[in-house]
N, C-alpha and C positions, 0 to 999 in steps of 0.2 A: 459770729465773726472769727472766733478762735478756731472753729471747724475749718473755715476757708484757709486760715493761716497754717493749720496743721497739714492739710492736703498739699498746699504749696510747698511747705518745708519738706515733705516726703518726696515730691517730684524733683526738688532741686538738690537732693542729697548728692554729695560728691564721693566717688569711690576712691579707693586708695591710689589708683593710677592717675587721679586728677580729672577724670571725665565724669560727667553726670550719667547716672545709671538710668536707662530707660526700661521700665518693666515690660513693655511689649517686646522689645528686642530680646530680652532674656527668654521669654516664653517661645518666641519664634526660633531662637537658636536651639532650644531643647527639641522642638518639633522637627527642625531640619536635621538635627543629629539622629533622631529616631528614624526619620524617613531615609536618611543616607544609610543607616545600618540595615534597614529592611531591604532596600534596593541592593545593597552589597550581598546580603544573605541570599536573596533570590538569584542574583546573577552568578554567585558561586555555585548554587545548586544546579542551575542550567548548564554552566560550564562543566561541572562534574559529570553530568549526564552526557554531554556532547563529546567528551573525550573518547568514548567508546566508538563513536561513529566518525570514521575518517573521511569518507567522501560519499556524496549522493549525486547522481547524475540521471537525467532523463534522456533516453535514447530510443530510436525506432529502427527496426530492420524489416526486410522482406525475407521470409523464410518458409520452408516446407515443414509441416509437422511430421515428426518421426514417431512419436508415441510417448508414453509415460513409463519411466524406468525408475524404480526405487523412490517413487514420490516426486520425481523431477520431470518437468515437461521439456522434451528434447525437440530441437528444431535444427534444420540444416539450411545455411545460406549458400550462396554460390561459392564462397571461399572457406567456410568454416562451419563447425557444429557448435550449438549453444545449448546449455541446460539452464532452466529456470527453476529455482527452488520454491517459489511461491506464486500465487495468482490472486488477483483481486477477487473478492467474494462475489461481486456482481457478475463478473465474467464466468466464474466457475458455476454459478447457478443457471446460466443461460446456455452455455456450450457444453456438449457432452464429449469431453476429450477422451473418455474411455472407449467411445465408439470406434471400431476399426476403420470405418468409412472416412474418418477424419485424417487418417494417416496418408501422407503424400500430398495433401492439399496445401496450397500456398496462401500465406497470410501476411498482413502488415501487423507487426507486433511492436507495441510501445511498452517500455519497461523502465523501472528504476533500478539503479545499481547502488547498493549500500555496502560499504566495506566496514566491518566491525572488528575491533581489536579485542582479543580476550585478555584476561589478567596476565597470562604468560607471554603476551606479545604476539601471538599468532593472529594473522589477519584472515578473516573469512569473508568471501563475497556472497551477497544475497541478491539475486536478481528476481524482481517481482514483476509479473506481467500486469500492466495497468490498462491497456487498451488492445483490442483484438479485432481486426477487420479482414474478412475473407477477400481474396483477390481473384478467385476463379468463380 
C-alpha cells in the first residue's frame, strides 16, 4: 500500500510555478528540442550549399551543331550562337560529337542553365545538355 501511495505522491508533485509536472511531457520536450536542433542544422547546411547556385532553368532550342571548341559544344540558332560547357554522360556515350559529319546538322537540344557565384562574387553560367534529338 505504501508503494501505491509513493507513486501517487510522485505523480502529484507540484513544481515551483504551481503546475503538476508530467514526466512524459519533460521527455517529449527534450526530444522535440533535439529534433528541432537537428532540423535546423540540416537546413542550415542545405542553405549554405544553395547560396552558390543562383538559378537553374530547363530550356529547349532548335540549333545546328557547329563543333567542339576548347571543350565546349557550340550550336547556332536562327538568331544566336550558344556554347554548352557540359553534356550528360549518357548522351556523350551515344553520340560522336567529334565526328566532322555531325557539323551543320540540326538538333533539338534541351539543357539546364545553372548560374554559380564564386567567393569573389563573379557569376559563371554552366549550360549542360540533358537531351539531344536529331531533326534531319
